[in-house]
N, C-alpha and C positions, 0 to 999 in steps of 0.2 A: 503494499500500500504506500502511495506517495504521502508524505507528511503524516507520519503516525500521530496517534492520540488527537486527531483532528475530527471534526464533524463531516460526515460524507456530503458531497455537493449534491448528489442525486443518486437514488438507488440504482445500481447497475451500471452507472456511467464509468467508462474507462478512458484512460488517456492512451497516448501513442504506444506505450510499452505494455499496454493490457492491464495495468494496475488500476484500482478504483481511483477515480477522481475525487479528491477531497480538498477542503479548503479551511484554512485557519481563519476563524472568524474575526480575529484581531486585525486582519488585513482589509476587511470590508470598508471601514471608514476611508481608506485611501482611495477607494473606487467610488466613494460617494453613496455607499449602500449600507443599509442595516441587515441584520440576519434575517428579519421577517421579510424585507423587500427582496433579498437574495433568493430565499426559498420560493417566494411567490414567482420570481422570474423563472426559476427552474420549471415550475408547473406550467408556465406560459410557452415553454419551449417544445411541447409535445408536437410530434409531427402531424397527428390526426386532429381534425376539427370536431370537437364534441358539441352535442346539443343541437345538430343540425338534422332536419328531416326533409324528405323529398317534397313534401306539401307546404314548406314555408316559401316565402316570396324571395325573389332574387335579392332585393335590397336586404331583407333580413339575413340571407346567407352571407352577403357581402360584409355586414357589420360583424356577425359572428366569426367570420374567417379572418378579416383583416385586424380586428382588435388584438388577439393573441399573437398574431405574426408580428405586428409593429411593437407590442410589449416585449416580445423576445429580443428584438433589436435593442430596445431601450436598455434592457437589463444586461445584455451581453456586451454592449460597448465599453462601459467603464471597466468591466472584468478584463477584456482584452487589452485596454489601454494600460491599466495599472498593475495588473496581476499576471501577465504573461510570463514574467520571469520565474514565477512559482509553478506554473503549468501552462505550457503552450496550447493545451486543449481550448482554452478560452478563446484564443484567435480562431480556431477552427470552428467553434460554436457561433462566433459572430459572423463569420462569412457564410455559414449555412442558414443563420437566421436571416440575413440580408437577402439571400437568394430565395428562401421561402416567402419572405414579405413581398419581394419584387414579383414573384409568380402570382401571388394573390392580387396584387395591385394591377397586373396585367389582365388577369382573368376578368376582374370586376370594373375594369376602367370605364365602362359606359354608365356605371351607377355613380360615379364620383365627379364632384365639381372639378373643372378643369385646372384651375389654380392650384388647389391642394395636391391634385395628381401629379402635376408637373413638378411641384417643389419636392414631393416625396420620392418620385422617381429619381430626380436629381441627386437628393442626399443619401438614398440607398445605394445609388452608384458610387458616390463619393466614399461611403463607408466601406463598401465591398472591395473597392480598389485599394483602399488603405490597408485593409486586412489581407488582401490577395498576396501581395509580394511577401509579407511575413509568413504567411501560411505555406506558400510554395517553398520558402527556404527552410521552414521547419520540417516539412515532409521530406525535402532533399537530404538534410542532415540526418535525419532519423534512418532513412533507407540506406544511405552510404555506410553509416555506422553498422547497420544490419548486414549489408551485403558484402563489405569488404574489410570491416574491421580496422585494425590499426594502420595499414597502409594508406587509408583514406583520411588519417588524422590531420595533415597539413591542409587538405581541402575543406574539411570540416571546420577548421579554424578560420579559414577564409569565409565560409558561409556564415560563421558566428559574428564576423566583422560586418558583413553585409547586413546581417540580421539587426544589429544594433543601430544601423543607419536608418532602417525602414520603420522601426518601432515608433519613433517620434510622430510619424504621419497619423498613427492610430490615436496617439494621445491628443494630437492637435484637433482632429476631428470630434474626439470624445468631449473635450473640453468646450469646443464651440456648441455641440448639441446640448451639453449639460448646463450651459450658461442661462440662468433665469428659466430652467426647464424648457428650453427653447425647442428641442425636438418633440418633447411630449406635448407641448401647447400646439405645434404645427400639426402633429399627427392627430391631435384631438379634433382640430378643424376639419381634417379629412373625413374622419369618421362621422362627424356632425353633417357633412355635406352629402352623405349617402342617402339616396332618396330624394334629394334636392337638386339633382344635376339636370342638365339640359336634354338628357336622354329622354326618350319617349316613355310615357308613363307606363305603358304596356309592357316594356322591357323590364323595368324595376318591380312591377307588380306581378309579373309572370311567375308561374310555379318554377321553383328551383329545379325539380325533376326534369322538365321539359327543356328548360334553358341549359342546364349542365350537359345534358345529353348532346346538344348541338355544339357547345364549346369543346367538350372533351373530344368529340369526333374530329374537330379541326386539328387539335394537338396530336391526336393519333395519326391523322393523315400526314402531317409533317414529319412525324417519326418514320412512318412507312416509306415515305419518299426518300428519306436520307439513308436508308438501309444500304449497306455496303454489299458489293458482290465479291466473288473469290479473289479478285485481283486488286481490291481496294488498298490504298496507299495510307500511311498514317494521317495525313491531312484529312482524308475523307472519314477515317474512323474518329477523329477528333470532332468532326462536324456532327457525326452520328451520336457520339457521346453527349454533345450538348443538347441534341434532340431527346436523348433518353433521360437527361436531367429534368428537362422541361416536362416530360411525360410523367415522370415520378412525382414531381411536385404537384402536377395537376391531379394525379390520382388521389394524393393526400387531401386535395380540396374538394373533390367531387365524389370521394367514396361512399358518403351517406345515401347517395342517389341510386347506387348500383348494388348488386347482390355481392355476398361475401367473397366471391371468386376473384373479383378485381383486387380487393386488399390482401387476401390471403394466399393467392396463387400468382396473379399476374405481378403485383408489386414486387415480391421477392425475386421474380425472374428479371425484372428491370434493374433491381439492385445488383444482382449477379452480373448482368450485362455491363453495368458501369464499372464494376470492379475489374472485369476483363480488359475493357477499353482503357481504364485508368493505368494499367500496367504498361500499355503502349505509350500513353502520353507521358508518363513518368520519365521514360527514357528519352523521349523527344525533348522535354524540358531540361533534362541533365546535359543533353548534348549542346543545347542552345547556350546554357550557362557557362559550360566548359569553353566554348567558342569565344564568348566574351571575355572570360578571364584570361585566356591565353594571349589575347590581343593587349589586355591591360597590364599584365604582369611583367616586372622587370627581372624576375628571379629565374635563372635558367632551370634550377632544380624544380621549382614549382611548375614551370612551364612543362616539363618532362612529365611530372605526375599527372598534370592535367591532360596532356595528350595521351597518356596511357589510360587515364579514366575514360576519356571520350572514346577511345578504341574499344574498351569494354562495354560501355554504354551502347555503342553501335551494335556490338554483338547481341547484347540484352534486347535491343530494339528489334533486331531480325528474329530473335527467338519469340519474342512477345507477339509479333505480327503473325508468325507462324502458328503459334498457339491459338491465337484468336481465330484464325481462319479454320483451324481444325475444330474449335469449340463451336463456332457460329455456323451451324449446319442449316441446310434448307429446311429441315424438319423443326428445328428450334424456331427459326424465323417464322415459319408458318403457324406454329402454335401460339406464339405471341401475337401475330396478326389476328388470328382467330378469336383469342381471348379479348382482344381490344375492340371486337365487333359485339361484345355483350350488351345487350339491352337492359335498361333499368326495368325492375319488375313492375308489372302492371299493377296499379292500386286495386285492392279488393273489391271496390264498387264499380270497377270497369271491367268489360269483358275483353278478352284478347280476340283479335280477329280469327274468325273461323271456329270459335269455341263457344260454348254455351254459357260460359262465365268462369269466374276465378282468376287467379293470377297466373302469369306466364313468364318463364325465364328462358331466354334464348340460350341455346347451347354455347358452351365456351370453346368448343374446338378442341378438346384434349386429345 
C-alpha cells in the first residue's frame, strides 16, 4: 500500500504499480479541500450515471449527467495540481475526468446555452492539455522502468526533469479555476442554462430513450467507419483508438436506455480494444520523445542510450502492431458491430412491431 497508515482514497482504487491509492488527509488543505469534500468528489467520479431512466426528458438527462461529470473535474483538479508528487494517479484521474465531462458536453450540446457551452468546452480543453503532458510522461517513466529496468535509468531521469517542467501548468490552471470559485460558478451557469437554450423545445423535452438511441447510433457509426483493416498502420490505429474512447464514454452516458448487454458485454470489449491499441500508441509516443531528446541532448553517452531505446521501441512497435492484427479478427469486429446495433427495450405499455404486446430486445449478435 502506498502511504501506510493513511485513509484509503477510494475502495478498490489502484495506482500505477497496482497498490491501493491512499491519501494522507493532512495534505488536503494544500489542495483547497476538506476530507468531506474530497470523499464527496470521489463519489462523483463514478463512470456510470445513476438515477437516469429511459422515460426522463433529455433536459433531465443532461442535468443528471453533466453535474457529476463537472464535479469530478472540480475535485480532481486541485489534487492533480498539489498532490501529484505523492501519487501520479491524481493526474490520471484529472485527465479522465475532463474527457468524460467533454464527452457529456458534446452529447448534450443542443440542450445548453451557447455562451456557457463554449466557455466550458474551452476550459475543459485547457485543463486536459495541462494534464496531458504530465500524464504521458508519468506513463512513459513507469513503462520504461518496468520494461527495461536499470539500463533505462538515465532516460527516466530525463523524463523526471521534463515532468517537473510541465507540472506548473496544472498548478496554474487549477489556481485560476479555484480563484473565487471561478470554475464552480461558471459551470453552475452551464447547468442552469439546460432547458433554456435556443434549441427546439421538442429536443429538450423528448424522451431520453428515443433521443439517446439516435445519438448513440451516430457515435457507433463513426466507430465502425474507423475500423482498421489487416494492413492498417499505427496512425490509423490511433484514430480508431480515439473513436473507441468516444464510444466508451458514450456508452457510460446512455447505458440506462439500453439493456444490460451494452454495459456488461460490449463495454468490456471496448475497454479491451483500447488496451490493445494503447500498447501500439505507447511505442509511437516513446519513439517521438526519443527523437526529440536526441536532437536536444549534448551528451554523447545519453544520445547513444536514446538511440538504443528508440531501436528497442521500434521493435516493440512492430510487435504490438502484429499482435493487434492477430487479436483484431473479422469475427471480433463483427461481434462488436452486432452488439452496437442493440435496440433499447420497448416500454411495457408499447407493443413491439409484429407482436401482440410486451417488451422486445433485439439480438446482440453474439
